[in-house]
All heavy atoms as a GROMACS GRO file, in nm:
protein
  597
    1MET      N    1   0.693   1.522  -1.721
    1MET     CA    2   0.577   1.448  -1.674
    1MET      C    3   0.626   1.339  -1.577
    1MET      O    4   0.715   1.261  -1.611
    1MET     CB    5   0.508   1.385  -1.796
    1MET     CG    6   0.372   1.328  -1.771
    1MET     SD    7   0.239   1.442  -1.727
    1MET     CE    8   0.241   1.560  -1.856
    2PRO      N    9   0.566   1.331  -1.454
    2PRO     CA   10   0.609   1.228  -1.358
    2PRO      C   11   0.570   1.088  -1.404
    2PRO      O   12   0.474   1.069  -1.479
    2PRO     CB   13   0.536   1.266  -1.230
    2PRO     CG   14   0.419   1.347  -1.275
    2PRO     CD   15   0.461   1.416  -1.402
    3LYS      N   16   0.645   0.989  -1.357
    3LYS     CA   17   0.617   0.850  -1.392
    3LYS      C   18   0.562   0.777  -1.270
    3LYS      O   19   0.604   0.800  -1.157
    3LYS     CB   20   0.745   0.781  -1.439
    3LYS     CG   21   0.804   0.847  -1.561
    3LYS     CD   22   0.847   0.744  -1.660
    3LYS     CE   23   0.914   0.810  -1.777
    3LYS     NZ   24   0.838   0.807  -1.897
    4CYS      N   25   0.469   0.686  -1.294
    4CYS     CA   26   0.408   0.604  -1.189
    4CYS      C   27   0.512   0.506  -1.136
    4CYS      O   28   0.579   0.437  -1.215
    4CYS     CB   29   0.288   0.530  -1.246
    4CYS     SG   30   0.208   0.418  -1.131
    5PRO      N   31   0.529   0.494  -1.003
    5PRO     CA   32   0.628   0.400  -0.948
    5PRO      C   33   0.599   0.253  -0.979
    5PRO      O   34   0.690   0.173  -0.984
    5PRO     CB   35   0.620   0.424  -0.797
    5PRO     CG   36   0.553   0.554  -0.779
    5PRO     CD   37   0.468   0.576  -0.900
    6ARG      N   38   0.472   0.216  -1.002
    6ARG     CA   39   0.440   0.076  -1.028
    6ARG      C   40   0.456   0.040  -1.175
    6ARG      O   41   0.522  -0.057  -1.209
    6ARG     CB   42   0.299   0.042  -0.982
    6ARG     CG   43   0.271  -0.107  -0.998
    6ARG     CD   44   0.147  -0.156  -0.931
    6ARG     NE   45   0.134  -0.124  -0.792
    6ARG     CZ   46   0.167  -0.207  -0.692
    6ARG    NH1   47   0.217  -0.324  -0.716
    6ARG    NH2   48   0.149  -0.171  -0.567
    7CYS      N   49   0.394   0.116  -1.266
    7CYS     CA   50   0.394   0.078  -1.408
    7CYS      C   51   0.496   0.155  -1.492
    7CYS      O   52   0.515   0.122  -1.609
    7CYS     CB   53   0.254   0.094  -1.467
    7CYS     SG   54   0.200   0.266  -1.483
    8GLN      N   55   0.558   0.257  -1.437
    8GLN     CA   56   0.659   0.338  -1.504
    8GLN      C   57   0.608   0.414  -1.625
    8GLN      O   58   0.685   0.456  -1.710
    8GLN     CB   59   0.781   0.253  -1.544
    8GLN     CG   60   0.852   0.188  -1.427
    8GLN     CD   61   0.898   0.288  -1.323
    8GLN    OE1   62   0.956   0.391  -1.358
    8GLN    NE2   63   0.872   0.260  -1.197
    9LYS      N   64   0.475   0.435  -1.636
    9LYS     CA   65   0.417   0.514  -1.744
    9LYS      C   66   0.390   0.655  -1.692
    9LYS      O   67   0.382   0.677  -1.571
    9LYS     CB   68   0.287   0.451  -1.793
    9LYS     CG   69   0.309   0.316  -1.859
    9LYS     CD   70   0.178   0.258  -1.908
    9LYS     CE   71   0.202   0.122  -1.969
    9LYS     NZ   72   0.076   0.057  -2.008
   10GLU      N   73   0.375   0.751  -1.783
   10GLU     CA   74   0.350   0.888  -1.744
   10GLU      C   75   0.214   0.902  -1.676
   10GLU      O   76   0.117   0.839  -1.716
   10GLU     CB   77   0.356   0.979  -1.867
   10GLU     CG   78   0.496   0.988  -1.925
   10GLU     CD   79   0.502   1.082  -2.043
   10GLU    OE1   80   0.396   1.117  -2.100
   10GLU    OE2   81   0.613   1.119  -2.081
   11VAL      N   82   0.211   0.986  -1.572
   11VAL     CA   83   0.088   1.010  -1.496
   11VAL      C   84   0.038   1.150  -1.533
   11VAL      O   85   0.104   1.249  -1.505
   11VAL     CB   86   0.112   1.002  -1.344
   11VAL    CG1   87  -0.016   1.027  -1.267
   11VAL    CG2   88   0.172   0.869  -1.306
   12TYR      N   89  -0.078   1.157  -1.597
   12TYR     CA   90  -0.137   1.284  -1.634
   12TYR      C   91  -0.217   1.340  -1.518
   12TYR      O   92  -0.263   1.267  -1.431
   12TYR     CB   93  -0.224   1.267  -1.759
   12TYR     CG   94  -0.144   1.224  -1.878
   12TYR    CD1   95  -0.144   1.092  -1.921
   12TYR    CD2   96  -0.063   1.316  -1.946
   12TYR    CE1   97  -0.068   1.052  -2.029
   12TYR    CE2   98   0.014   1.276  -2.054
   12TYR     CZ   99   0.011   1.145  -2.096
   12TYR     OH  100   0.087   1.106  -2.202
   13PHE      N  101  -0.237   1.472  -1.518
   13PHE     CA  102  -0.301   1.540  -1.406
   13PHE      C  103  -0.438   1.482  -1.372
   13PHE      O  104  -0.472   1.465  -1.256
   13PHE     CB  105  -0.313   1.690  -1.437
   13PHE     CG  106  -0.376   1.768  -1.325
   13PHE    CD1  107  -0.303   1.802  -1.213
   13PHE    CD2  108  -0.510   1.804  -1.331
   13PHE    CE1  109  -0.361   1.871  -1.109
   13PHE    CE2  110  -0.569   1.873  -1.228
   13PHE     CZ  111  -0.494   1.908  -1.117
   14ALA      N  112  -0.519   1.451  -1.473
   14ALA     CA  113  -0.656   1.404  -1.451
   14ALA      C  114  -0.662   1.266  -1.385
   14ALA      O  115  -0.764   1.230  -1.326
   14ALA     CB  116  -0.732   1.400  -1.582
   15GLU      N  117  -0.555   1.188  -1.392
   15GLU     CA  118  -0.559   1.052  -1.340
   15GLU      C  119  -0.466   1.030  -1.222
   15GLU      O  120  -0.452   0.918  -1.174
   15GLU     CB  121  -0.523   0.953  -1.451
   15GLU     CG  122  -0.386   0.974  -1.509
   15GLU     CD  123  -0.358   0.890  -1.633
   15GLU    OE1  124  -0.446   0.815  -1.677
   15GLU    OE2  125  -0.246   0.902  -1.685
   16LYS      N  126  -0.404   1.136  -1.170
   16LYS     CA  127  -0.303   1.115  -1.067
   16LYS      C  128  -0.359   1.111  -0.925
   16LYS      O  129  -0.457   1.174  -0.893
   16LYS     CB  130  -0.193   1.220  -1.076
   16LYS     CG  131  -0.222   1.351  -1.008
   16LYS     CD  132  -0.100   1.441  -1.012
   16LYS     CE  133  -0.129   1.571  -0.943
   16LYS     NZ  134  -0.013   1.657  -0.939
   17VAL      N  135  -0.292   1.031  -0.842
   17VAL     CA  136  -0.316   1.022  -0.698
   17VAL      C  137  -0.178   1.037  -0.636
   17VAL      O  138  -0.085   0.965  -0.673
   17VAL     CB  139  -0.376   0.885  -0.660
   17VAL    CG1  140  -0.390   0.873  -0.511
   17VAL    CG2  141  -0.510   0.866  -0.727
   18THR      N  142  -0.163   1.129  -0.543
   18THR     CA  143  -0.033   1.152  -0.480
   18THR      C  144  -0.028   1.078  -0.347
   18THR      O  145  -0.115   1.094  -0.262
   18THR     CB  146  -0.009   1.302  -0.459
   18THR    OG1  147  -0.020   1.368  -0.585
   18THR    CG2  148   0.129   1.327  -0.401
   19SER      N  149   0.076   0.996  -0.333
   19SER     CA  150   0.097   0.921  -0.209
   19SER      C  151   0.242   0.878  -0.202
   19SER      O  152   0.305   0.853  -0.304
   19SER     CB  153   0.005   0.799  -0.207
   19SER     OG  154   0.016   0.735  -0.083
   20LEU      N  155   0.295   0.866  -0.082
   20LEU     CA  156   0.434   0.824  -0.057
   20LEU      C  157   0.534   0.910  -0.134
   20LEU      O  158   0.637   0.862  -0.178
   20LEU     CB  159   0.453   0.677  -0.093
   20LEU     CG  160   0.359   0.577  -0.026
   20LEU    CD1  161   0.386   0.437  -0.079
   20LEU    CD2  162   0.376   0.581   0.124
   21GLY      N  163   0.500   1.038  -0.154
   21GLY     CA  164   0.590   1.131  -0.219
   21GLY      C  165   0.599   1.114  -0.370
   21GLY      O  166   0.688   1.169  -0.433
   22SER      N  167   0.506   1.040  -0.430
   22SER     CA  168   0.507   1.018  -0.574
   22SER      C  169   0.365   1.032  -0.629
   22SER      O  170   0.268   1.026  -0.555
   22SER     CB  171   0.557   0.878  -0.608
   22SER     OG  172   0.688   0.859  -0.563
   23ASP      N  173   0.356   1.047  -0.760
   23ASP     CA  174   0.227   1.049  -0.828
   23ASP      C  175   0.201   0.912  -0.888
   23ASP      O  176   0.287   0.857  -0.956
   23ASP     CB  177   0.225   1.155  -0.938
   23ASP     CG  178   0.233   1.296  -0.882
   23ASP    OD1  179   0.184   1.318  -0.770
   23ASP    OD2  180   0.289   1.384  -0.951
   24TRP      N  181   0.084   0.855  -0.861
   24TRP     CA  182   0.046   0.722  -0.905
   24TRP      C  183  -0.078   0.730  -0.992
   24TRP      O  184  -0.158   0.822  -0.980
   24TRP     CB  185   0.009   0.634  -0.785
   24TRP     CG  186   0.114   0.617  -0.680
   24TRP    CD1  187   0.163   0.712  -0.596
   24TRP    CD2  188   0.182   0.497  -0.646
   24TRP    NE1  189   0.255   0.658  -0.512
   24TRP    CE2  190   0.269   0.526  -0.540
   24TRP    CE3  191   0.175   0.367  -0.694
   24TRP    CZ2  192   0.350   0.430  -0.482
   24TRP    CZ3  193   0.255   0.271  -0.636
   24TRP    CH2  194   0.342   0.303  -0.532
   25HIS      N  195  -0.102   0.629  -1.077
   25HIS     CA  196  -0.232   0.609  -1.139
   25HIS      C  197  -0.321   0.551  -1.030
   25HIS      O  198  -0.273   0.472  -0.947
   25HIS     CB  199  -0.225   0.509  -1.255
   25HIS     CG  200  -0.142   0.555  -1.369
   25HIS    ND1  201  -0.021   0.497  -1.401
   25HIS    CD2  202  -0.163   0.654  -1.459
   25HIS    CE1  203   0.029   0.559  -1.506
   25HIS    NE2  204  -0.054   0.654  -1.544
   26ARG      N  205  -0.449   0.585  -1.029
   26ARG     CA  206  -0.538   0.534  -0.925
   26ARG      C  207  -0.537   0.381  -0.916
   26ARG      O  208  -0.524   0.325  -0.808
   26ARG     CB  209  -0.680   0.587  -0.945
   26ARG     CG  210  -0.773   0.549  -0.832
   26ARG     CD  211  -0.906   0.619  -0.840
   26ARG     NE  212  -0.896   0.764  -0.846
   26ARG     CZ  213  -0.874   0.843  -0.742
   26ARG    NH1  214  -0.859   0.792  -0.623
   26ARG    NH2  215  -0.867   0.973  -0.757
   27PRO      N  216  -0.548   0.307  -1.029
   27PRO     CA  217  -0.547   0.160  -1.017
   27PRO      C  218  -0.410   0.103  -0.979
   27PRO      O  219  -0.402  -0.012  -0.935
   27PRO     CB  220  -0.590   0.109  -1.154
   27PRO     CG  221  -0.602   0.226  -1.243
   27PRO     CD  222  -0.582   0.350  -1.163
   28CYS      N  223  -0.304   0.179  -0.994
   28CYS     CA  224  -0.170   0.129  -0.961
   28CYS      C  225  -0.138   0.138  -0.812
   28CYS      O  226  -0.047   0.071  -0.764
   28CYS     CB  227  -0.064   0.206  -1.040
   28CYS     SG  228  -0.062   0.169  -1.216
   29LEU      N  229  -0.210   0.222  -0.738
   29LEU     CA  230  -0.186   0.235  -0.594
   29LEU      C  231  -0.259   0.120  -0.525
   29LEU      O  232  -0.375   0.130  -0.486
   29LEU     CB  233  -0.235   0.371  -0.542
   29LEU     CG  234  -0.207   0.402  -0.395
   29LEU    CD1  235  -0.058   0.396  -0.365
   29LEU    CD2  236  -0.262   0.538  -0.360
   30ARG      N  237  -0.190   0.006  -0.513
   30ARG     CA  238  -0.247  -0.117  -0.456
   30ARG      C  239  -0.155  -0.171  -0.347
   30ARG      O  240  -0.035  -0.149  -0.348
   30ARG     CB  241  -0.259  -0.224  -0.565
   30ARG     CG  242  -0.354  -0.191  -0.676
   30ARG     CD  243  -0.373  -0.310  -0.768
   30ARG     NE  244  -0.249  -0.373  -0.809
   30ARG     CZ  245  -0.188  -0.354  -0.925
   30ARG    NH1  246  -0.240  -0.272  -1.013
   30ARG    NH2  247  -0.076  -0.414  -0.953
   31CYS      N  248  -0.213  -0.249  -0.258
   31CYS     CA  249  -0.138  -0.316  -0.151
   31CYS      C  250  -0.040  -0.415  -0.214
   31CYS      O  251  -0.077  -0.491  -0.304
   31CYS     CB  252  -0.235  -0.388  -0.058
   31CYS     SG  253  -0.153  -0.487   0.070
   32GLU      N  254   0.083  -0.415  -0.166
   32GLU     CA  255   0.185  -0.506  -0.218
   32GLU      C  256   0.152  -0.652  -0.190
   32GLU      O  257   0.193  -0.740  -0.263
   32GLU     CB  258   0.322  -0.474  -0.155
   32GLU     CG  259   0.386  -0.351  -0.209
   32GLU     CD  260   0.436  -0.368  -0.352
   32GLU    OE1  261   0.496  -0.472  -0.385
   32GLU    OE2  262   0.413  -0.274  -0.430
   33LYS      N  263   0.078  -0.679  -0.082
   33LYS     CA  264   0.049  -0.817  -0.044
   33LYS      C  265  -0.080  -0.870  -0.105
   33LYS      O  266  -0.080  -0.975  -0.169
   33LYS     CB  267   0.043  -0.827   0.110
   33LYS     CG  268   0.027  -0.967   0.159
   33LYS     CD  269   0.149  -1.049   0.128
   33LYS     CE  270   0.127  -1.192   0.171
   33LYS     NZ  271   0.222  -1.283   0.113
   34CYS      N  272  -0.192  -0.798  -0.088
   34CYS     CA  273  -0.322  -0.852  -0.130
   34CYS      C  274  -0.378  -0.787  -0.258
   34CYS      O  275  -0.484  -0.826  -0.303
   34CYS     CB  276  -0.423  -0.839  -0.017
   34CYS     SG  277  -0.471  -0.669   0.022
   35ASN      N  278  -0.311  -0.685  -0.311
   35ASN     CA  279  -0.351  -0.615  -0.433
   35ASN      C  280  -0.481  -0.534  -0.420
   35ASN      O  281  -0.539  -0.497  -0.520
   35ASN     CB  282  -0.363  -0.711  -0.552
   35ASN     CG  283  -0.234  -0.720  -0.628
   35ASN    OD1  284  -0.145  -0.638  -0.611
   35ASN    ND2  285  -0.223  -0.820  -0.712
   36LYS      N  286  -0.524  -0.506  -0.299
   36LYS     CA  287  -0.643  -0.422  -0.278
   36LYS      C  288  -0.610  -0.279  -0.320
   36LYS      O  289  -0.503  -0.227  -0.287
   36LYS     CB  290  -0.681  -0.427  -0.130
   36LYS     CG  291  -0.795  -0.336  -0.092
   36LYS     CD  292  -0.819  -0.346   0.058
   36LYS     CE  293  -0.908  -0.233   0.104
   36LYS     NZ  294  -0.918  -0.230   0.251
   37THR      N  295  -0.700  -0.213  -0.394
   37THR     CA  296  -0.680  -0.075  -0.434
   37THR      C  297  -0.689   0.015  -0.310
   37THR      O  298  -0.781   0.002  -0.230
   37THR     CB  299  -0.785  -0.032  -0.538
   37THR    OG1  300  -0.776  -0.120  -0.650
   37THR    CG2  301  -0.761   0.110  -0.585
   38LEU      N  302  -0.592   0.105  -0.296
   38LEU     CA  303  -0.582   0.190  -0.178
   38LEU      C  304  -0.618   0.334  -0.211
   38LEU      O  305  -0.613   0.375  -0.326
   38LEU     CB  306  -0.440   0.184  -0.124
   38LEU     CG  307  -0.387   0.044  -0.090
   38LEU    CD1  308  -0.238   0.051  -0.060
   38LEU    CD2  309  -0.462  -0.013   0.027
   39THR      N  310  -0.652   0.411  -0.109
   39THR     CA  311  -0.678   0.554  -0.125
   39THR      C  312  -0.557   0.631  -0.077
   39THR      O  313  -0.480   0.583   0.006
   39THR     CB  314  -0.802   0.597  -0.045
   39THR    OG1  315  -0.779   0.568   0.093
   39THR    CG2  316  -0.927   0.527  -0.094
   40SER      N  317  -0.541   0.749  -0.129
   40SER     CA  318  -0.429   0.834  -0.090
   40SER      C  319  -0.439   0.868   0.058
   40SER      O  320  -0.540   0.920   0.104
   40SER     CB  321  -0.430   0.962  -0.174
   40SER     OG  322  -0.322   1.044  -0.138
   41GLY      N  323  -0.338   0.834   0.136
   41GLY     CA  324  -0.336   0.862   0.279
   41GLY      C  325  -0.408   0.761   0.364
   41GLY      O  326  -0.400   0.767   0.485
   42GLY      N  327  -0.477   0.664   0.304
   42GLY     CA  328  -0.552   0.565   0.380
   42GLY      C  329  -0.484   0.430   0.383
   42GLY      O  330  -0.550   0.328   0.375
   43HIS      N  331  -0.352   0.432   0.396
   43HIS     CA  332  -0.277   0.307   0.395
   43HIS      C  333  -0.148   0.324   0.471
   43HIS      O  334  -0.113   0.433   0.513
   43HIS     CB  335  -0.248   0.264   0.250
   43HIS     CG  336  -0.175   0.368   0.171
   43HIS    ND1  337  -0.039   0.385   0.178
   43HIS    CD2  338  -0.220   0.460   0.085
   43HIS    CE1  339  -0.004   0.484   0.098
   43HIS    NE2  340  -0.112   0.533   0.041
   44ALA      N  341  -0.076   0.214   0.488
   44ALA     CA  342   0.053   0.217   0.557
   44ALA      C  343   0.165   0.199   0.455
   44ALA      O  344   0.141   0.157   0.341
   44ALA     CB  345   0.059   0.105   0.660
   45GLU      N  346   0.288   0.229   0.496
   45GLU     CA  347   0.404   0.220   0.406
   45GLU      C  348   0.517   0.148   0.477
   45GLU      O  349   0.538   0.165   0.596
   45GLU     CB  350   0.446   0.363   0.369
   45GLU     CG  351   0.571   0.374   0.288
   45GLU     CD  352   0.695   0.397   0.371
   45GLU    OE1  353   0.687   0.451   0.482
   45GLU    OE2  354   0.803   0.358   0.325
   46HIS      N  355   0.588   0.064   0.403
   46HIS     CA  356   0.707  -0.002   0.454
   46HIS      C  357   0.806  -0.015   0.340
   46HIS      O  358   0.774  -0.071   0.236
   46HIS     CB  359   0.672  -0.141   0.511
   46HIS     CG  360   0.787  -0.208   0.578
   46HIS    ND1  361   0.830  -0.173   0.705
   46HIS    CD2  362   0.870  -0.306   0.536
   46HIS    CE1  363   0.933  -0.248   0.737
   46HIS    NE2  364   0.959  -0.329   0.636
   47ASP      N  365   0.927   0.037   0.358
   47ASP     CA  366   1.032   0.038   0.255
   47ASP      C  367   0.984   0.101   0.125
   47ASP      O  368   1.017   0.055   0.016
   47ASP     CB  369   1.083  -0.104   0.228
   47ASP     CG  370   1.166  -0.158   0.343
   47ASP    OD1  371   1.222  -0.076   0.420
   47ASP    OD2  372   1.176  -0.281   0.356
   48GLY      N  373   0.901   0.206   0.134
   48GLY     CA  374   0.854   0.277   0.016
   48GLY      C  375   0.744   0.208  -0.062
   48GLY      O  376   0.706   0.252  -0.169
   49LYS      N  377   0.688   0.099  -0.006
   49LYS     CA  378   0.582   0.025  -0.074
   49LYS      C  379   0.453   0.037   0.006
   49LYS      O  380   0.456   0.033   0.129
   49LYS     CB  381   0.620  -0.122  -0.089
   49LYS     CG  382   0.743  -0.141  -0.175
   49LYS     CD  383   0.782  -0.285  -0.183
   49LYS     CE  384   0.908  -0.300  -0.267
   49LYS     NZ  385   0.956  -0.436  -0.267
   50PRO      N  386   0.338   0.052  -0.062
   50PRO     CA  387   0.211   0.066   0.010
   50PRO      C  388   0.151  -0.067   0.054
   50PRO      O  389   0.164  -0.168  -0.016
   50PRO     CB  390   0.121   0.134  -0.094
   50PRO     CG  391   0.174   0.088  -0.225
   50PRO     CD  392   0.322   0.072  -0.206
   51TYR      N  393   0.087  -0.067   0.170
   51TYR     CA  394   0.017  -0.184   0.225
   51TYR      C  395  -0.114  -0.137   0.285
   51TYR      O  396  -0.120  -0.027   0.341
   51TYR     CB  397   0.099  -0.251   0.335
   51TYR     CG  398   0.227  -0.316   0.288
   51TYR    CD1  399   0.345  -0.244   0.284
   51TYR    CD2  400   0.228  -0.448   0.246
   51TYR    CE1  401   0.463  -0.303   0.239
   51TYR    CE2  402   0.346  -0.508   0.202
   51TYR     CZ  403   0.462  -0.435   0.198
   51TYR     OH  404   0.577  -0.494   0.154
   52CYS      N  405  -0.219  -0.220   0.279
   52CYS     CA  406  -0.343  -0.184   0.350
   52CYS      C  407  -0.315  -0.199   0.500
   52CYS      O  408  -0.235  -0.282   0.541
   52CYS     CB  409  -0.461  -0.269   0.304
   52CYS     SG  410  -0.442  -0.447   0.316
   53ASN      N  411  -0.382  -0.116   0.581
   53ASN     CA  412  -0.356  -0.116   0.725
   53ASN      C  413  -0.387  -0.249   0.791
   53ASN      O  414  -0.310  -0.301   0.869
   53ASN     CB  415  -0.434  -0.004   0.793
   53ASN     CG  416  -0.373   0.132   0.767
   53ASN    OD1  417  -0.252   0.146   0.766
   53ASN    ND2  418  -0.456   0.230   0.742
   54HIS      N  419  -0.506  -0.302   0.761
   54HIS     CA  420  -0.549  -0.430   0.820
   54HIS      C  421  -0.600  -0.519   0.710
   54HIS      O  422  -0.679  -0.473   0.628
   54HIS     CB  423  -0.660  -0.408   0.924
   54HIS     CG  424  -0.616  -0.326   1.041
   54HIS    ND1  425  -0.535  -0.376   1.140
   54HIS    CD2  426  -0.641  -0.198   1.074
   54HIS    CE1  427  -0.513  -0.281   1.228
   54HIS    NE2  428  -0.576  -0.172   1.190
   55PRO      N  429  -0.562  -0.641   0.698
   55PRO     CA  430  -0.474  -0.711   0.789
   55PRO      C  431  -0.328  -0.713   0.745
   55PRO      O  432  -0.243  -0.753   0.822
   55PRO     CB  433  -0.529  -0.853   0.786
   55PRO     CG  434  -0.576  -0.871   0.647
   55PRO     CD  435  -0.630  -0.735   0.607
   56CYS      N  436  -0.296  -0.672   0.624
   56CYS     CA  437  -0.162  -0.695   0.569
   56CYS      C  438  -0.049  -0.630   0.649
   56CYS      O  439   0.043  -0.698   0.693
   56CYS     CB  440  -0.156  -0.652   0.423
   56CYS     SG  441  -0.263  -0.752   0.318
   57TYR      N  442  -0.053  -0.497   0.667
   57TYR     CA  443   0.055  -0.430   0.737
   57TYR      C  444   0.066  -0.478   0.881
   57TYR      O  445   0.175  -0.507   0.930
   57TYR     CB  446   0.036  -0.278   0.734
   57TYR     CG  447   0.152  -0.204   0.797
   57TYR    CD1  448   0.266  -0.178   0.722
   57TYR    CD2  449   0.149  -0.164   0.929
   57TYR    CE1  450   0.374  -0.112   0.779
   57TYR    CE2  451   0.256  -0.099   0.987
   57TYR     CZ  452   0.368  -0.073   0.911
   57TYR     OH  453   0.476  -0.010   0.968
   58ALA      N  454  -0.048  -0.492   0.948
   58ALA     CA  455  -0.047  -0.536   1.088
   58ALA      C  456   0.010  -0.676   1.101
   58ALA      O  457   0.087  -0.704   1.192
   58ALA     CB  458  -0.189  -0.530   1.144
   59ALA      N  459  -0.026  -0.766   1.010
   59ALA     CA  460   0.022  -0.904   1.021
   59ALA      C  461   0.169  -0.916   0.981
   59ALA      O  462   0.243  -0.994   1.041
   59ALA     CB  463  -0.063  -0.994   0.933
   60LEU      N  464   0.212  -0.840   0.882
   60LEU     CA  465   0.350  -0.851   0.835
   60LEU      C  466   0.450  -0.781   0.926
   60LEU      O  467   0.559  -0.832   0.951
   60LEU     CB  468   0.363  -0.795   0.693
   60LEU     CG  469   0.297  -0.875   0.582
   60LEU    CD1  470   0.296  -0.795   0.454
   60LEU    CD2  471   0.369  -1.007   0.562
   61PHE      N  472   0.414  -0.661   0.974
   61PHE     CA  473   0.513  -0.577   1.045
   61PHE      C  474   0.470  -0.537   1.185
   61PHE      O  475   0.546  -0.470   1.254
   61PHE     CB  476   0.540  -0.451   0.962
   61PHE     CG  477   0.574  -0.482   0.819
   61PHE    CD1  478   0.487  -0.449   0.718
   61PHE    CD2  479   0.692  -0.546   0.786
   61PHE    CE1  480   0.516  -0.478   0.586
   61PHE    CE2  481   0.722  -0.576   0.654
   61PHE     CZ  482   0.634  -0.542   0.554
   62GLY      N  483   0.351  -0.576   1.229
   62GLY     CA  484   0.302  -0.538   1.361
   62GLY      C  485   0.353  -0.632   1.470
   62GLY      O  486   0.432  -0.724   1.443
   63PRO      N  487   0.307  -0.612   1.592
   63PRO     CA  488   0.350  -0.699   1.702
   63PRO      C  489   0.301  -0.842   1.682
   63PRO      O  490   0.194  -0.864   1.625
   63PRO     CB  491   0.286  -0.635   1.826
   63PRO     CG  492   0.178  -0.549   1.775
   63PRO     CD  493   0.214  -0.509   1.635
   64LYS      N  494   0.377  -0.937   1.728
   64LYS     CA  495   0.343  -1.079   1.713
   64LYS      C  496   0.288  -1.134   1.843
   64LYS      O  497   0.311  -1.080   1.949
   64LYS     CB  498   0.467  -1.160   1.672
   64LYS     CG  499   0.536  -1.109   1.547
   64LYS     CD  500   0.446  -1.122   1.426
   64LYS     CE  501   0.522  -1.080   1.303
   64LYS     NZ  502   0.452  -0.990   1.217
   65GLY      N  503   0.214  -1.242   1.835
   65GLY     CA  504   0.155  -1.305   1.953
   65GLY      C  505   0.005  -1.311   1.939
   65GLY      O  506  -0.056  -1.235   1.865
   66PHE      N  507  -0.059  -1.402   2.008
   66PHE     CA  508  -0.204  -1.420   1.996
   66PHE      C  509  -0.278  -1.294   2.040
   66PHE      O  510  -0.248  -1.237   2.144
   66PHE     CB  511  -0.251  -1.538   2.080
   66PHE     CG  512  -0.397  -1.564   2.065
   66PHE    CD1  513  -0.445  -1.628   1.952
   66PHE    CD2  514  -0.487  -1.522   2.160
   66PHE    CE1  515  -0.580  -1.650   1.935
   66PHE    CE2  516  -0.622  -1.543   2.145
   66PHE     CZ  517  -0.669  -1.607   2.031
   67GLY      N  518  -0.375  -1.252   1.957
   67GLY     CA  519  -0.457  -1.136   1.991
   67GLY      C  520  -0.391  -1.004   1.961
   67GLY      O  521  -0.443  -0.900   1.997
   68ARG      N  522  -0.277  -1.003   1.893
   68ARG     CA  523  -0.207  -0.880   1.860
   68ARG      C  524  -0.188  -0.875   1.710
   68ARG      O  525  -0.180  -0.974   1.645
   68ARG     CB  526  -0.072  -0.874   1.930
   68ARG     CG  527  -0.081  -0.916   2.072
   68ARG     CD  528  -0.016  -0.841   2.178
   68ARG     NE  529   0.066  -0.731   2.149
   68ARG     CZ  530   0.060  -0.621   2.220
   68ARG    NH1  531  -0.028  -0.608   2.313
   68ARG    NH2  532   0.142  -0.522   2.195
   69GLY      N  533  -0.181  -0.755   1.653
   69GLY     CA  534  -0.151  -0.742   1.512
   69GLY      C  535  -0.270  -0.751   1.420
   69GLY      O  536  -0.254  -0.772   1.302
   70GLY      N  537  -0.391  -0.738   1.469
   70GLY     CA  538  -0.508  -0.730   1.382
   70GLY      C  539  -0.574  -0.862   1.352
   70GLY      O  540  -0.671  -0.898   1.414
   71ALA      N  541  -0.521  -0.939   1.258
   71ALA     CA  542  -0.586  -1.063   1.216
   71ALA      C  543  -0.536  -1.180   1.298
   71ALA      O  544  -0.493  -1.282   1.245
   71ALA     CB  545  -0.563  -1.085   1.068
   72GLU      N  546  -0.540  -1.165   1.429
   72GLU     CA  547  -0.491  -1.269   1.522
   72GLU      C  548  -0.348  -1.309   1.489
   72GLU      O  549  -0.310  -1.424   1.501
   72GLU     CB  550  -0.585  -1.390   1.523
   72GLU     CG  551  -0.725  -1.357   1.568
   72GLU     CD  552  -0.730  -1.291   1.706
   72GLU    OE1  553  -0.650  -1.323   1.793
   72GLU    OE2  554  -0.817  -1.204   1.724
   73SER      N  555  -0.271  -1.213   1.440
   73SER     CA  556  -0.128  -1.229   1.409
   73SER      C  557  -0.101  -1.346   1.317
   73SER      O  558  -0.004  -1.419   1.332
   73SER     CB  559  -0.046  -1.243   1.537
   73SER     OG  560  -0.049  -1.122   1.607
   74HIS      N  561  -0.188  -1.362   1.218
   74HIS     CA  562  -0.163  -1.462   1.115
   74HIS      C  563  -0.036  -1.423   1.041
   74HIS      O  564  -0.018  -1.307   1.005
   74HIS     CB  565  -0.279  -1.470   1.016
   74HIS     CG  566  -0.253  -1.559   0.902
   74HIS    ND1  567  -0.258  -1.697   0.915
   74HIS    CD2  568  -0.218  -1.534   0.774
   74HIS    CE1  569  -0.230  -1.752   0.799
   74HIS    NE2  570  -0.206  -1.654   0.711
   75THR      N  571   0.055  -1.514   1.024
   75THR     CA  572   0.179  -1.485   0.954
   75THR      C  573   0.166  -1.526   0.809
   75THR      O  574   0.147  -1.642   0.778
   75THR     CB  575   0.297  -1.560   1.019
   75THR    OG1  576   0.304  -1.525   1.157
   75THR    CG2  577   0.428  -1.526   0.952
   76PHE      N  578   0.175  -1.424   0.719
   76PHE     CA  579   0.170  -1.452   0.575
   76PHE      C  580   0.301  -1.514   0.533
   76PHE      O  581   0.406  -1.484   0.584
   76PHE     CB  582   0.150  -1.322   0.496
   76PHE     CG  583   0.014  -1.264   0.510
   76PHE    CD1  584  -0.004  -1.146   0.577
   76PHE    CD2  585  -0.096  -1.327   0.456
   76PHE    CE1  586  -0.129  -1.089   0.588
   76PHE    CE2  587  -0.221  -1.272   0.467
   76PHE     CZ  588  -0.238  -1.153   0.533
   77LYS      N  589   0.294  -1.602   0.437
   77LYS     CA  590   0.416  -1.664   0.384
   77LYS      C  591   0.444  -1.613   0.247
   77LYS      O  592   0.364  -1.576   0.173
   77LYS     CB  593   0.401  -1.814   0.381
   77LYS     CG  594   0.378  -1.867   0.521
   77LYS     CD  595   0.420  -2.011   0.533
   77LYS     CE  596   0.377  -2.066   0.662
   77LYS     NZ  597   0.433  -2.074   0.772
   0.00000   0.00000   0.00000
């Protein structure tokens, strides 16, 4: 039985979501920055961790400068 990358518990067929090459529990597939629940294939990945496309991924790893990167390039701390 595969294990969820976030909680390390077994993922049963009825509750699994496949993303980033692993099987996840639906509530465990969340953005690393803002904790928003993500859909399979509807998010970005960096270093094997899921992020929502806007604003988290764009602000953290996108181009910098005013008017670029989605949320006016706000830099998260």
